[in-house]
MISEDO-820748 format. One record per residue (C-alpha): residue number from 0; residue in one letter; x, y, z. Coordinates in steps of 0.05 Angstrom, whole numbers, plus 5000, padded with zeros to 4 digits. Layout:
! residues N
{pt NUM, 'A', {X, Y, Z}}
...
***
This chain:
! residues 106
{pt 0, 'M', {1455, 3473, 8873}}
{pt 1, 'G', {1524, 3446, 8890}}
{pt 2, 'M', {1540, 3428, 8818}}
{pt 3, 'L', {1515, 3495, 8793}}
{pt 4, 'L', {1557, 3532, 8844}}
{pt 5, 'F', {1618, 3492, 8824}}
{pt 6, 'L', {1608, 3503, 8750}}
{pt 7, 'V', {1595, 3578, 8757}}
{pt 8, 'G', {1657, 3585, 8801}}
{pt 9, 'L', {1698, 3546, 8751}}
{pt 10, 'L', {1672, 3587, 8694}}
{pt 11, 'A', {1689, 3652, 8730}}
{pt 12, 'A', {1759, 3628, 8748}}
{pt 13, 'V', {1775, 3606, 8678}}
{pt 14, 'S', {1744, 3670, 8649}}
{pt 15, 'G', {1785, 3714, 8695}}
{pt 16, 'G', {1849, 3676, 8679}}
{pt 17, 'V', {1838, 3680, 8604}}
{pt 18, 'K', {1824, 3755, 8609}}
{pt 19, 'L', {1887, 3767, 8649}}
{pt 20, 'R', {1928, 3726, 8600}}
{pt 21, 'K', {1900, 3762, 8540}}
{pt 22, 'R', {1910, 3830, 8570}}
{pt 23, 'I', {1982, 3815, 8587}}
{pt 24, 'R', {1997, 3788, 8517}}
{pt 25, 'T', {1962, 3844, 8479}}
{pt 26, 'S', {1987, 3901, 8523}}
{pt 27, 'V', {1917, 3925, 8537}}
{pt 28, 'G', {1935, 3924, 8610}}
{pt 29, 'T', {1908, 3885, 8669}}
{pt 30, 'S', {1843, 3900, 8703}}
{pt 31, 'A', {1823, 3895, 8775}}
{pt 32, 'L', {1757, 3865, 8754}}
{pt 33, 'A', {1792, 3806, 8720}}
{pt 34, 'R', {1834, 3794, 8782}}
{pt 35, 'V', {1772, 3797, 8826}}
{pt 36, 'E', {1736, 3750, 8779}}
{pt 37, 'L', {1792, 3700, 8784}}
{pt 38, 'A', {1793, 3704, 8860}}
{pt 39, 'V', {1718, 3701, 8868}}
{pt 40, 'G', {1713, 3642, 8820}}
{pt 41, 'S', {1766, 3605, 8859}}
{pt 42, 'L', {1731, 3619, 8925}}
{pt 43, 'V', {1663, 3597, 8898}}
{pt 44, 'V', {1694, 3531, 8873}}
{pt 45, 'L', {1725, 3520, 8942}}
{pt 46, 'G', {1660, 3540, 8976}}
{pt 47, 'S', {1621, 3490, 8935}}
{pt 48, 'G', {1666, 3436, 8962}}
{pt 49, 'V', {1659, 3456, 9035}}
{pt 50, 'G', {1583, 3462, 9038}}
{pt 51, 'L', {1565, 3532, 9013}}
{pt 52, 'S', {1513, 3499, 8968}}
{pt 53, 'K', {1473, 3478, 9029}}
{pt 54, 'T', {1464, 3548, 9055}}
{pt 55, 'A', {1417, 3604, 9035}}
{pt 56, 'L', {1477, 3642, 9006}}
{pt 57, 'A', {1485, 3595, 8947}}
{pt 58, 'P', {1436, 3629, 8899}}
{pt 59, 'W', {1465, 3697, 8918}}
{pt 60, 'A', {1536, 3672, 8905}}
{pt 61, 'V', {1515, 3646, 8837}}
{pt 62, 'A', {1481, 3711, 8818}}
{pt 63, 'A', {1538, 3755, 8844}}
{pt 64, 'T', {1590, 3713, 8807}}
{pt 65, 'L', {1551, 3717, 8742}}
{pt 66, 'L', {1542, 3792, 8750}}
{pt 67, 'L', {1616, 3800, 8762}}
{pt 68, 'M', {1632, 3761, 8699}}
{pt 69, 'V', {1587, 3805, 8658}}
{pt 70, 'A', {1617, 3869, 8687}}
{pt 71, 'S', {1687, 3843, 8674}}
{pt 72, 'A', {1670, 3825, 8602}}
{pt 73, 'I', {1642, 3895, 8590}}
{pt 74, 'D', {1705, 3926, 8621}}
{pt 75, 'Q', {1749, 3883, 8576}}
{pt 76, 'G', {1709, 3904, 8514}}
{pt 77, 'R', {1716, 3978, 8532}}
{pt 78, 'R', {1791, 3971, 8545}}
{pt 79, 'A', {1802, 3935, 8479}}
{pt 80, 'T', {1762, 3988, 8441}}
{pt 81, 'R', {1802, 4043, 8474}}
{pt 82, 'A', {1868, 4009, 8457}}
{pt 83, 'Q', {1846, 3999, 8385}}
{pt 84, 'R', {1827, 4073, 8378}}
{pt 85, 'H', {1895, 4093, 8406}}
{pt 86, 'R', {1931, 4047, 8357}}
{pt 87, 'D', {1890, 4076, 8299}}
{pt 88, 'R', {1906, 4148, 8319}}
{pt 89, 'S', {1980, 4135, 8327}}
{pt 90, 'E', {1983, 4099, 8261}}
{pt 91, 'G', {1952, 4159, 8226}}
{pt 92, 'A', {2001, 4206, 8259}}
{pt 93, 'R', {2061, 4163, 8239}}
{pt 94, 'L', {2036, 4160, 8167}}
{pt 95, 'K', {2026, 4235, 8165}}
{pt 96, 'T', {2096, 4247, 8191}}
{pt 97, 'F', {2125, 4198, 8141}}
{pt 98, 'L', {2089, 4230, 8083}}
{pt 99, 'Q', {2108, 4301, 8103}}
{pt 100, 'G', {2182, 4281, 8106}}
{pt 101, 'D', {2225, 4260, 8049}}
{pt 102, 'G', {2197, 4189, 8050}}
{pt 103, 'K', {2261, 4158, 8077}}
{pt 104, 'R', {2266, 4122, 8142}}
{pt 105, 'R', {2320, 4144, 8189}}
***
């Protein structure tokens, strides 16, 4: 159980870090779930090293961490879809304004 706990914690920490990095770079915005995922992943990795795997909490920690990762991935997908819709709408409005004008940029 110790190795599983370590790997799930590592996966959550890396996943949270990648989501935060992507959101910052693409201006989708940061999410509290990604930050929590990063923190929980780090704590689970540390817990696996200090003996959490020998307690009855280990299976619950694995399940909760995996559930948090799924929730964070769903949140990221929704945010990305919302940002894409906003970009599409603003692109249409800019094109409409451009075509209604004289066609010259100012």
